[in-house]
Every structure is written in C-alpha cells, then in structure tokens.
C-alpha distance (Angstrom), angle and dihedral (degrees) to the residues before:
residue distance angle dihedral
X1 . . .
X2 3.79 . .
X3 3.82 89.5 .
X4 3.80 92.2 57.8
X5 3.79 110.3 106.8
X6 3.79 107.4 -111.3
X7 3.80 98.0 25.8
X8 3.81 112.2 119.3
X9 3.82 105.1 171.1
X10 3.82 134.7 16.2
X11 3.82 128.1 -166.9
X12 3.81 118.6 177.0
X13 3.83 126.1 -170.0
X14 3.79 111.0 -173.7
X15 3.81 88.7 -179.8
X16 3.84 91.0 59.5
X17 3.82 95.1 31.6
X18 3.77 90.4 -126.0
X19 3.81 137.3 131.2
X20 3.78 120.2 -164.4
X21 3.81 115.4 -159.9
X22 3.76 127.4 -170.1
X23 3.77 111.7 -160.4
X24 3.78 128.1 -156.1
X25 3.82 116.0 -109.2
X26 3.81 110.6 -96.2
X27 3.83 93.3 20.6
X28 3.82 118.5 152.9
X29 3.80 100.5 -154.6
X30 3.80 113.0 127.5
X31 3.78 130.2 -141.2
X32 3.82 87.2 -122.7
X33 3.81 89.6 59.3
X34 3.81 92.8 46.5
X35 3.81 90.8 49.5
X36 3.82 89.4 50.3
X37 3.80 90.7 53.3
X38 3.82 91.0 48.2
X39 3.82 91.5 49.6
X40 3.85 92.3 47.3
X41 3.85 87.7 52.5
X42 3.82 90.2 59.4
X43 3.80 99.0 -101.2
X44 3.80 134.4 114.7
X45 3.79 121.0 -118.7
X46 3.80 114.4 -140.7
X47 3.78 132.0 172.4
X48 3.79 115.2 -27.7
X49 3.76 127.3 -147.6
X50 3.79 107.7 -146.4
X51 3.78 138.9 -173.5
X52 3.79 109.5 -163.5
X53 3.79 145.2 143.0
X54 3.79 114.9 -106.8
X55 3.72 141.5 85.3
X56 3.77 144.0 -78.3
X57 3.82 109.2 -134.2
X58 3.81 117.3 -119.6
X59 3.76 129.0 -90.4
X60 3.79 115.8 -55.6
X61 3.84 93.3 34.4
X62 3.78 121.5 115.1
X63 3.78 113.7 -95.0
X64 3.78 98.3 -85.6
X65 3.79 139.4 134.9
X66 3.81 118.1 -141.7
X67 3.80 109.4 -147.1
X68 3.80 114.1 -134.7
X69 3.80 114.5 -119.8
X70 3.83 96.8 16.9
X71 3.80 101.8 43.7
X72 3.80 88.9 -140.0
X73 3.80 110.0 161.8
X74 3.81 112.4 -140.6
X75 3.81 123.9 -169.1
X76 3.77 111.8 -120.5
X77 3.81 128.6 -133.6
X78 3.82 102.1 -153.5
X79 3.77 118.4 -27.6
X80 3.80 134.5 -37.6
X81 3.81 114.2 -116.3
X82 3.75 129.2 -158.8
X83 3.83 114.3 -97.4
X84 3.81 97.7 -175.2
X85 3.82 131.9 -100.9
X86 3.81 92.9 54.0
X87 3.81 93.2 -55.4
X88 3.79 129.9 127.7
X89 3.83 130.3 -153.0
X90 3.78 117.8 -147.9
X91 3.79 145.4 142.6
X92 3.80 120.1 -116.8
X93 3.78 125.2 -156.6
X94 3.80 120.4 -116.0
X95 3.81 112.8 -108.8
C-alpha cells in the first residue's frame, strides 16, 4: 500500500482485520482501487470508515457520498457527518 501514489501512512492489524490508511491531501486514489489492491493481496475488503472532502447529494438521491477530486460515488451505511474543515466522516459498504 505504501507504494500506491497518494498513500502517506499505513497501519495494518492482522489481529483486528483492519488497515488504516492516511492519504496525502489532494490525492486521486479511489476506494475502488484500494479495495482492488487489498483483494489482489489475498484479503477481503469490508466496510470502510472514511474521512474525505466531497458532498452528499440532495434529498431523493440514493445514499451515496461523492468524493471531491475523483467524483467516485460511494454507497453510504447510515449518514455522513461533518468532520470539520470541509470534511465528512462516513462508512461505505463493501462492494
């Protein structure tokens, strides 16, 4: 993961089955790409908790978050909440 352009920090806990990634500001790596790398490494990608810049479409839209910069549309589990400085915290479903 450290070799992926845009990834700044990586912490892996095999015991907890969790990977924590810190991405560089302005990166263009997508969650889809990260999940592909995880799958190709022999692991399963589950729900992801994300803090990102972007927007939640208006009422009547499917429950998605549109990531700023990449336009990637991520399905939401629950609602996105403000995390300050124009960032949102949310959980996205595994695909």
